[in-house]
TORSEVEX-192159 format. One line per 3 residues: number of its first residue (from 0); their letters; for each residue x, y, z of N, C-alpha, C. Coordinates in steps of 0.2 Angstrom, whole numbers, plus 5000, padded with zeros to 4 digits. Atoms other than C-alpha are relative to their C-alpha. Example, Ala and Ser with C-alpha at 12.3 -4.5 7.8 and 13.67 -1.06 7.14 Angstrom:
% residues 2
0	as	5004 4994 5000 5062 4978 5039 5004 5006 5000 | 4996 4994 4999 5068 4995 5036 4996 5005 5003;
This chain:
% residues 138
0	mkr	5003 5006 4997 5551 5821 4618 4994 5003 5003 | 5006 5001 4996 5534 5819 4622 4998 5000 5006 | 5001 5002 4992 5529 5821 4642 4996 4994 5001;
3	yel	5003 5007 5000 5515 5808 4639 4997 4999 4995 | 5004 5003 5007 5503 5798 4627 4995 4994 5004 | 5004 5004 4998 5486 5791 4631 5001 4992 4999;
6	veh	4998 5007 5002 5486 5771 4631 4993 4998 5001 | 5006 5002 5000 5472 5761 4627 4998 4994 5007 | 5001 5005 4995 5463 5752 4643 4995 4999 5000;
9	tsd	5006 5002 5000 5449 5741 4645 4994 5005 5003 | 5005 4997 4996 5439 5750 4660 5003 5007 5004 | 4996 4992 4996 5451 5764 4668 5004 5004 4994;
12	iai	4997 4995 5005 5462 5777 4660 5007 5000 5002 | 4995 5002 4998 5479 5773 4657 5006 5006 4996 | 4996 4995 5003 5495 5786 4652 5007 4996 5000;
15	kvy	4992 5002 5000 5514 5781 4646 5004 5008 5002 | 4996 4994 4999 5525 5796 4655 5007 4997 4998 | 4993 5001 5003 5544 5799 4647 5000 5009 5005;
18	ges	4998 4996 4997 5556 5811 4657 5007 4999 4999 | 4992 5000 5001 5575 5814 4654 5002 4999 5008 | 4998 5002 4993 5575 5812 4673 4995 4999 5004;
21	lad	5007 5003 4996 5565 5805 4688 4996 5006 5002 | 5006 4994 4998 5559 5823 4693 4997 5004 4994 | 5006 5000 5006 5552 5825 4675 4997 4997 4998;
24	lfv	5005 5006 4999 5544 5808 4677 4995 5003 5004 | 5005 4998 4994 5536 5814 4692 4997 5008 4998 | 5004 4993 5001 5532 5833 4685 4994 4997 4993;
27	naa	5005 4999 5004 5526 5827 4667 4994 4994 5002 | 5008 5002 4999 5515 5813 4675 4994 5002 5005 | 5003 4996 4998 5508 5824 4686 4996 5005 4995;
30	ygm	5005 4995 5006 5504 5836 4671 4995 4996 4997 | 5004 5004 5005 5496 5822 4661 4995 4997 5004 | 5006 5001 4997 5485 5817 4675 4994 5007 5001;
33	fdi	5002 4994 4999 5480 5834 4678 4996 5002 4991 | 5003 4998 5007 5476 5836 4657 4994 4996 5001 | 5005 5003 5002 5466 5822 4659 4992 5002 5004;
36	iad	5005 4998 4996 5455 5828 4673 4997 5007 4997 | 5003 4994 5004 5453 5846 4666 5005 5002 4995 | 4998 4997 5007 5457 5858 4651 5007 5003 5002;
39	leg	4994 4996 4996 5475 5866 4657 5001 5005 4996 | 4998 4995 5003 5476 5877 4642 4997 5007 5002 | 5001 4993 4999 5478 5895 4646 5000 5000 5007;
42	lkp	5002 5000 4994 5475 5891 4664 5007 5003 5005 | 4996 4995 4999 5485 5904 4673 5001 5000 5009 | 5000 5002 4990 5490 5897 4694 5000 5006 5003;
45	sts	5000 4995 4994 5486 5908 4707 5001 4999 5007 | 4999 5003 4993 5489 5897 4722 5006 4994 5000 | 4995 5005 5001 5502 5884 4727 4999 4997 5005;
48	vki	5000 5004 4995 5503 5868 4738 5007 4997 5000 | 4992 5001 5001 5520 5863 4744 4998 4991 5003 | 5002 5009 5000 5521 5842 4745 5006 4999 5003;
51	ele	4995 5004 4998 5533 5833 4755 4999 4993 5002 | 5003 5009 4999 5532 5813 4754 5006 4995 4999 | 4998 5007 5000 5540 5797 4758 4997 4995 4997;
54	aan	5002 5006 5002 5540 5780 4753 5005 4994 4998 | 4993 5004 5000 5549 5764 4751 5002 5000 4994 | 4996 4999 5007 5554 5766 4733 4996 5004 4996;
57	aee	5002 4995 5004 5552 5776 4718 4993 4998 4996 | 5007 5003 5004 5535 5766 4710 4995 5002 5006 | 5004 4997 4995 5527 5770 4728 5000 5006 5000;
60	llv	5001 4994 5001 5532 5787 4729 4998 5003 4995 | 5002 4998 5007 5528 5791 4711 4991 5000 5002 | 5009 5001 5000 5509 5783 4715 4996 5006 5009;
63	swl	5001 4996 4996 5510 5793 4733 4999 5009 4997 | 4999 4992 5004 5514 5810 4723 4993 5002 4997 | 5006 5000 5005 5499 5807 4711 4995 5001 5004;
66	del	5007 5001 4997 5487 5802 4724 4999 5006 5006 | 4999 4994 4996 5493 5817 4737 4996 5007 4995 | 5003 4997 5004 5488 5828 4721 4993 5001 5000;
69	iyn	5008 5003 5000 5472 5820 4719 4996 5003 5005 | 5002 4997 4992 5469 5824 4738 4999 5005 4999 | 5001 4992 5001 5473 5842 4736 4994 5002 4995;
72	fyt	5004 4997 5005 5462 5845 4721 4994 4997 5001 | 5009 5003 4997 5446 5836 4730 5000 5005 5006 | 4999 4995 4992 5451 5845 4747 4999 5007 4999;
75	kyi	5000 4994 4999 5455 5862 4742 4999 5002 4993 | 5003 4999 5006 5448 5862 4724 5004 5005 4996 | 4995 4996 5005 5463 5868 4714 5001 4994 4995;
78	ifs	4997 5002 5008 5467 5863 4696 5008 5001 5000 | 4992 4998 5001 5486 5860 4695 5002 4999 4993 | 4996 5000 5008 5495 5863 4680 5007 5002 4999;
81	efk	4994 4999 5000 5512 5867 4685 5004 4997 5006 | 4995 5005 4996 5525 5858 4695 5007 4999 5000 | 4994 5001 4998 5541 5858 4704 5003 4997 5005;
84	iyg	4996 5006 4996 5553 5847 4711 5007 5004 5003 | 4994 4997 4997 5565 5854 4724 5005 4995 5001 | 4995 5008 4998 5572 5836 4730 4997 4995 4999;
87	lnd	5003 5008 5000 5570 5819 4725 5005 4996 4999 | 4998 5005 5002 5576 5803 4726 4995 4993 5001 | 5004 5005 5001 5570 5785 4725 4995 5000 5008;
90	tkv	5005 5000 4995 5560 5788 4742 5000 5005 5004 | 5003 4994 4997 5558 5806 4746 5000 5004 4993 | 5001 4996 5005 5551 5820 4736 4996 5005 5005;
93	sae	5002 4995 4997 5550 5839 4741 4998 5003 4992 | 5002 4998 5006 5539 5848 4728 4994 5005 5002 | 5007 4996 5001 5525 5862 4724 4998 5000 4993;
96	afg	5007 5000 5006 5509 5861 4714 4999 5007 4999 | 5003 4994 5002 5504 5877 4705 4994 4999 4997 | 5005 5001 5004 5487 5879 4701 4993 5005 5001;
99	khi	5006 4994 4999 5470 5890 4701 4994 4994 5003 | 5005 5004 4997 5455 5885 4712 4992 5000 4995 | 5004 5002 5005 5442 5878 4702 4994 5006 5001;
102	gen	5005 4996 5001 5427 5890 4707 4997 5001 4991 | 5003 4996 5009 5424 5901 4688 5003 4995 4996 | 4996 5006 5005 5435 5885 4680 4997 4995 5001;
105	rsr	5005 5005 5000 5422 5873 4685 4999 4996 4992 | 5002 5002 5007 5418 5872 4665 5007 4997 4998 | 4992 5002 5001 5438 5866 4665 4999 4993 5000;
108	lkt	4999 5007 4997 5434 5850 4672 4997 4995 4995 | 5001 5005 5005 5433 5834 4660 5000 4992 5003 | 5000 5006 4998 5435 5817 4668 5002 4999 5009;
111	eik	4999 5003 4994 5434 5810 4686 5007 4995 5002 | 4994 5005 5000 5451 5802 4692 5000 4998 5008 | 5001 5001 4992 5449 5793 4710 5006 4998 5001;
114	aat	4995 5000 4997 5467 5787 4712 5004 4997 4993 | 4994 5004 5006 5484 5781 4702 4998 4992 5003 | 5002 5008 4998 5485 5762 4704 5008 4998 4999;
117	yhg	4992 5004 5001 5500 5750 4706 5001 4994 4995 | 5002 5004 5004 5493 5739 4694 5006 5001 4992 | 4996 5000 5006 5508 5735 4681 5006 5005 5000;
120	lri	4995 4995 5000 5519 5750 4688 5007 4998 5002 | 4992 5000 4998 5537 5750 4685 5003 5006 4997 | 4997 4994 5002 5548 5764 4682 5007 4997 4996;
123	eek	4994 5002 5003 5561 5761 4669 5004 5004 4997 | 4999 4996 5004 5575 5769 4661 5004 4996 4994 | 4999 5002 5006 5579 5768 4642 5004 5005 4996;
126	nki	4994 4994 5003 5593 5777 4632 5000 5006 5005 | 5000 4994 4995 5593 5789 4647 4993 5004 4999 | 5007 4997 4999 5575 5792 4646 4995 4995 5005;
129	yev	5004 5003 4997 5564 5787 4660 4993 4999 4998 | 5006 4999 5001 5547 5781 4658 4995 4996 5004 | 5003 5004 4995 5533 5773 4666 4992 4998 4996;
132	qii	5006 5000 5002 5516 5766 4663 4994 5001 5006 | 5005 5001 4993 5501 5771 4675 4994 5001 4998 | 5008 5002 5000 5483 5766 4677 4998 5005 5005;
135	fdv	5002 4995 4995 5472 5778 4685 4993 4997 5000 | 5007 5003 4998 5455 5772 4694 4995 5007 4998 | 5005 4995 5002 5442 5782 4686 4991 4999 5004;
């Protein structure tokens, strides 16, 4: 099963994300987003950030998760490439993101993403596979 695929969108960037569980979906969404932001191939994590979030539902939680990662990318200058979910339900996530400081990795940067959006966002389960389409504001 593929983690994600790019989807054509008129002015922003969109991806369709897949996962065998809600946790997989969150991990794959984060990976897909950072794969758009930077070249992740061969990136060896050397630092991590713990993330604890709450939201009203799974869709809001997913957007909060991605936006928190974007915030950490811009404030701590870390390219994240690995993600571990310690606990997740429809309203809470406890996780850790692993990455490397941009510093010497600046040449890896590809596309600036400002935020994940709620536009058309709906997590669905089809044939025991979770999927969601996410549009990013660039």
